[in-house]
N, C-alpha and C positions, 0 to 999 in steps of 0.2 A: 428623227420621226421612227419608230419602230413599227414594221410592219407585220402583221398577221400573216403565218407560213403560207397558208391558203392565197392572200394576196400576193405574196411574192410568186408563189407558183402560177396563178393566174397570169400575171404579167410577164413572167418568162414564157409562160406557153404562148400567150398571143403574140411575143415578139419570134418565137420560134415557128408558129403556123405560117406567120406573115413572110416572114423572110428568109427562113432556113431551110424549108420543105422545097426541094427541087422543082417540084410542079408549079408550086405558087411562087417560086422567085422570079419566074420569067412571065410575071402579067404584065402583059405590054397589049391585050386587047381592051381591056378596060380598067382604068384608075379611077378611083374616086376618093376624095378626103375631104375633110371638112370640121367646122365646130360649132356646136349649137352652144350660144349662149341664152341663159334663162333667169331673170331677175325675179323673184317671186316676193311680193308684200304677204303677210299672214295676219290678221285679227282674230283672234279666238278668247271668247270669254265664258268661263261656267262648264266647261267640259264635266267637272266633279258637280255641277247643279247647285254650287254655294255650299257642298257639304265640306270643303276642305280650304285652308289657306293657300294663295297663290294658286299657280296652275294656268294662270292667263298667258296668251301668245300675243306679242306683238312685236313684229320686226321684219326685217328685209335680209334676203339670200342671195348670193349669187352661186350659179350653178352652171359650172363650163364642162362640156361633153364633147371632147376632141373623138373624133371617129374616122376608121379608114376602112375602105373595101375594095376587093378587086375581083377579076375575074380572067380565068385561062381556061378556054374550050370548058368542059363540064364542070370545072373546080372554080370554087368560090372561095373566099374567106372575109372575115368581118369583126372588128374590135372596137369598142367605145368605151373610155374611160371617164371618171368624173371626177371633179375637184369642187368641193362645196364651201364655202365661207358666209357666215350670218351674223345677225346681231342678237338673235335668239333662237332657239331650237325650233326651226320650223320645217314644214314640208314642202322640200322642192320638187318633189317626185309623186305623182299619183299612184304609182304603185306602192309608194313606201307604207307600210301599216302602223297605225298610230300606237299599237302597242309594241313599238320597237324600243322605246326606253323602259327597263325593268330596274327595279332596286336589287341588288346584289351585293354580296359581301367583297367580290373583288370588283366590281364595277367594270365586268366582262362585256356586259350588253348594256351600255348606258350612252344613249344617242348624244353627241356633241355638236357644237356650231359648225367646227371646221372637222372635214375629213376628207380621204382620198378613196377613188374606189373604181374597180372595174366592173362595169356594167354588163358586158358581153363581150366574148370571144369565143368564134366557131369557125369551123371548116365546113363548106357545103359541097355534095357531089350531086349533079342532076342529069347523069347518064343514063338511069334504068330505063328511062321510056322516052320516046320522041316529044313529049307533050311540056310546053314550056313553062307550064305551073307545077312540076315534079322537082322536089329537093328533099335530098337526106342531109339534115345538119348534125354536126356533133360537137358539142362544147357549151358553153354558158349561153343561153339565148333568151330572146321573148317567146314564150308560149301566149299563146292567145286563141280565144273562140269568139264568136260575135256578141253574144250576150255576157262576157265576161263572167258569167257564174260558174264556170268550170275551170277555166283556165287563163290568167291575165297574171304573168309573174315574170322575172329573170331568175333561171334555174338552170343549171347543169342537166345536159338531156341529150339523147339519143332520138331525133324527130325526124319521122317522114312527112313530107306533104304531098298530097296529089290535088290538084286545083284545076279542074277543067270547066267548059260552058255547062256541061251536063252532071258532072258528077264532084264531089270535094271530099276528100279523105284526109284524115291524119292518125298516126300510130306512132307510140313512142315509150321510152322509160325515161324517168328525170328521178334525182335524188339532190337535196341540197346539201354540200358539203361545208360551205361557209358563204358568209354575207360579202366577202370580197371588201370590206370596207376595213378602214383603220380604227374606227371607233367601235365597231362591232365585234368583238374577237369570239363570240361565242353565239350558236345559234339558239333559236327559242327551243325548248322542250319540245314542242310538236314536230318540230323539223328534223330532231336528232334520229337518224339511223332509219329514215322515213323513206322507204321507195315508192314510186308512182309509175303505174303502168296505165296507159289509156287507150283509146283508139275511138275513132268516131267516122261517120260517113253521111252525106246527104246526097240528093238526087233530087233533080230539076224534073218533075213527072211532067210539067206543060210549063209553057214560057212564064216564068217570074214567080212559079210555085214550088217549093221545096218541101220534101219530107227526109226526115233523117233518124239515124239510131246512134247512141253513144255510151261509151262505159269508161269506169275508171276504179282501178283498185288501188289501195295502198295498204302496203306490208310494213309495218312497224315493229321491229324486233329489237328497237333499243333498250339498253341495260335500263333497270329501274332504279329510283333513289329511294330505298326503303327507311320509314321513319325510325329514327335512333333516340333512345332516352338521353334528354339534355344536350341534343344537337338540334340547333334553331334550323329550321326549313328556310330554303331560298327558293328565291322565285323560279331559278334555272333547273333546278329538280326535275327530272323526268319523272312522270307521276302515273302515267298513262301509256300503254303500247296496245297493239292487237292489228286485226285486219278487218277492213272494211271496203265493201263493194257498191258500186252506183251503176244502175243502167236507166237511161232516158230515150224519150222518142220526142222529137220535134217537129213543127210544120211553122212555114212561115212565107209570106210573100216576098222575101229578100228585104225586110223591113229593116235589117241594121243598115242597109246600105243607103246612104244618106243622098246618093245620086239618083235614086231610081223616081219616076214620075207617076207612079200610080195613084188613083184617085183614093182607094181604099188600101191601106197596108194592115197587116195582122201578123201577130207570132202567138205562139203556144208551145209549152213544154211539160213534159211531166216524169217525174224521176222517182226512182224506188230506191232505197239502201238499206243493207243489211250487212251483219258482221259480229265479230266477236272485239271484246275488249278487257284488258286485265289493268286494274285500277289498285295504287297502294293506299292501303289503309292507314287513319291517323291514328297516332298515339291514343291510349284511352285518356279519360278525363284528368287521372291521378299521374298521367306523365311514364306509364308503363308501354312496353309493347302489347301492340294487340295481339289477340289469338291466332288471327291469319294474316300475313304480311299482305297479302293484296287478296283481291277479289275478282271473280269473271263473270263477266254478263254478256247476255246475246242481246245485239241492239238493232233496231230496225225504225224505218220512218220512210216519208213520202214528201215529194213538194212538187208545186205546181208554179205557172207563171205563164198568164195569157193577157194578149192587149191589141188594142186595135187603134189605127190612127187614121184620121180623116184629112184628105186634101182639100182645102176651102178654094185655093186658086194657087197660082206658082210660087207663091211668097209664103201663105200661111196654113198652118196643119193644127188640127185639135185631137186629142186623144185621151184614152183611159187605160188602166191596167188594173190587175189584181194579181197578187201572189198570195201563196198559202204554203207554209211548212210544218209538218206536223211537229208535236213537242220533245221528238228524239231525232229529228233528221237534223244533220249538220252537213256543212261543206267541206270538199276535199282538203282546204287549205290554199289552193293555189289561185284563189278567185280574187279579182277585183268589184267584181259588179259592177262596173262600168261599162256604157255601151251607147250607141248611137240612138237608142229607144225613142227620142223627141223627135226624130227625121232630120236632125240637122248633123254638121258636120262635127260639132262637139260632143264628145262622149261625157255622160253626165251619170252619177251614182244612182242606181237603179232604186235605194232604198235610203235615199238623204244625204246631201253633201254634210249635214251637221249630223244628225243620227247615226249614219251608217251602217244601217240595220245589216242582219246576216239571215240567209234562210235557216233559223232554228228557232220552233216555237214561236213563230212570228205570221201575222197576216197583215197585208200591206193594200191599200186602195189608193190609186192615184189617178189625178187628173193632170192633164198640161197641155199648153198651148206653145208655137214653136213658129218662128219667123226667120226667114233665110232669104237673102239678096244675093244671088248668082253667087262668087266667090270671095264676096267683100264683107258681108255680116251675117251672123246669125245669133239666136236668141232663144231661149227656151224659159217656160215661166212654169215650175212644177208645184203641186198640192200633194202630201201625202199623209195617211191617216194611218198609225200603227195601233195593234193590238196583239197581246198573247193570245195563243191558241190553248194552252192549257194554263189555267189562272193561277196555278201553285208551282210552275216551275220558272226557269229563267231563260232568259233570252240571251243570242249574242248579238254583240254592238261593237264596233270598233271607235264609235264616235261619242260615247259616254263612258265616265268612270267615276260614278257616283260613290262614295264613301259611308262607312259607318263607323263613329270615332267611339273607342273607349276611353274614357276620360278618369282623371283621379277625383274623387268626391271630394277632397279638400281644397286642391289647389286649381282643379278645372285644367290640367294639363293633360295633354291627350298622349294617352299611353300606347295605342294600336289603332289602326285602321284596317278593316277589312271591306270587301264589296258590299254596296248597299243592298239589302236583300228587298226584291219587289215585295209589295204587300198582298200576301194571301187573298187569292177571289177575287182581286181586281186584274183586269185584262188591259184597260186602256193605258198603252205607254206614251201615247201623245200624237202630236201632229207637226207637220212642218212646211214650209215654203220656201222653196229654192228658186235663184234666179241664175242664170250662166248666160254670158253675152261675152261676143268674141268681134274682134274686127281682125280681117286679114289683109296684110300688105303686099304679099307678091306670092306668086305660084311658083314652087321650084320643081325640078324633075330631078327622081332619085331612081337608082335601079331598083326593078320590082321585088327583088330579094329583100331589100331594107322596110318592105310595108309592114313588117310586124315591129321591127324596132324603133321606128320613128313613126309616131301617130300622125302627125300632119306635115306635109311637106312644104311649110308657108312659115312666112313671119307673122308675128299676130301679138294682139293685146287681149286678154281674157279675164273677165270678172267670174268668179265662181264663189257663191254663198248661199248659205243656207240659215234659216231661224229656226229652232226647235222650241216646241212647249211641250213639257214633260207632263203625260196624264196622270189622272188617278193611282196608277199602279206606282208609281216612285213616292208616293205619300203625300203630305202637307208641308214637310218640312224642307223642301228642295225650292230652289229659286225658279220663278214663273217661266224664264226664258233663258236658251243658250245661243250662241251663234258660230258659225266659223266662215270666214271670209278669205279670199286669195284675189291678189291681181298678179298675173303672169303676163311677163313680156319677153317673148321669145324669138331670137333672130339667129338664123343657119346662114353660116359662111361656106 
């Protein structure tokens, strides 16, 4: 099997960090290693809303993730690999984006059933302050914030974390150089030569009440692929770059901590975005070069997310939430939008397990109920309603890929397909019901430094599913429903 050079480098760096460095070679104080085994079954129907043939997913995948961790004094190091085999192209990873497979001439970004990967490899140092929640990490690592709307991904980064009773802070820089997978040999265009710089801080001003500020900046100076007459476009061509900044304010009652016992929990955030972008112009209708090869635009927008959750008794909670993003707002590209907002241990997609909306020209109203019994069971039932903010502009979604087909008038054969344009003036995107149910088998103990890398230190069986009903904005020619459902069985040795 031929490995991507970046994958080779990642594997080599991992071994070098763990066993060649003199400081880390003598890890005798703490030694940890293990294997996470994940079996995932996926059923998915009509991601294209019936606008294209095929595209359904029904299969089972086995995902093995060996990991090793060690500490020596203030130093630590961690590495996690991955080997996946499946009967269909399924998602064994909640961090995996649905747009991972893209049609290209070379097939350099074609998701395959079987692949090897390096998920993480980093070295940490926690000797700058005497606080146990402080650590500086360098390498490919899991970056994550509580609501998952700013950061929740594995990426190469230099990241400093400070986590104490009264103050939590993060600061760092990150850039994706490779997917470190044997099948995805190229980065998505949006990730090429895109540097992220970020910082956030939150203060507990009274017991259980937090206020915070956070910022993020992306500097994208990747080489643009300009349109050339007679040369077909490829989906991996880079057509946009620029600089964008986000700054936001947050307030919450520790609502994303599923262990808290507050009678009332709340969260709220508001974010502003501004920047500039260069975009490649398409060829003229007659196939000739445009007068200007690219155009430059100033962009700005804002987004807000608020929610409240009421504890009825030790087991039952109910709540509601509302989110809105302006027409030109977009997220920074490192988000998963998964969090514990329903009050359970299971992290749930904030904008639908099936629709997987994004904070982009969208408003969402959400109602939910959740149930949790000690550390043994939890369940969440969620209803979402989605609208466009501007009825004449598109929205972002990782879950829907409806297409508009250009067919031959005589034979009916499909000549080409493009993304289905939403109907002008119609804001109703649709509605969705989600169900997430988990059974936990045993509680495991892992080093605190691994809390970012491994979501739940337990063995479990989990069902995650959503049914989406498209709204009027998709028109009348699409199917009435689409669904996406997973059963995950996880055991950690």
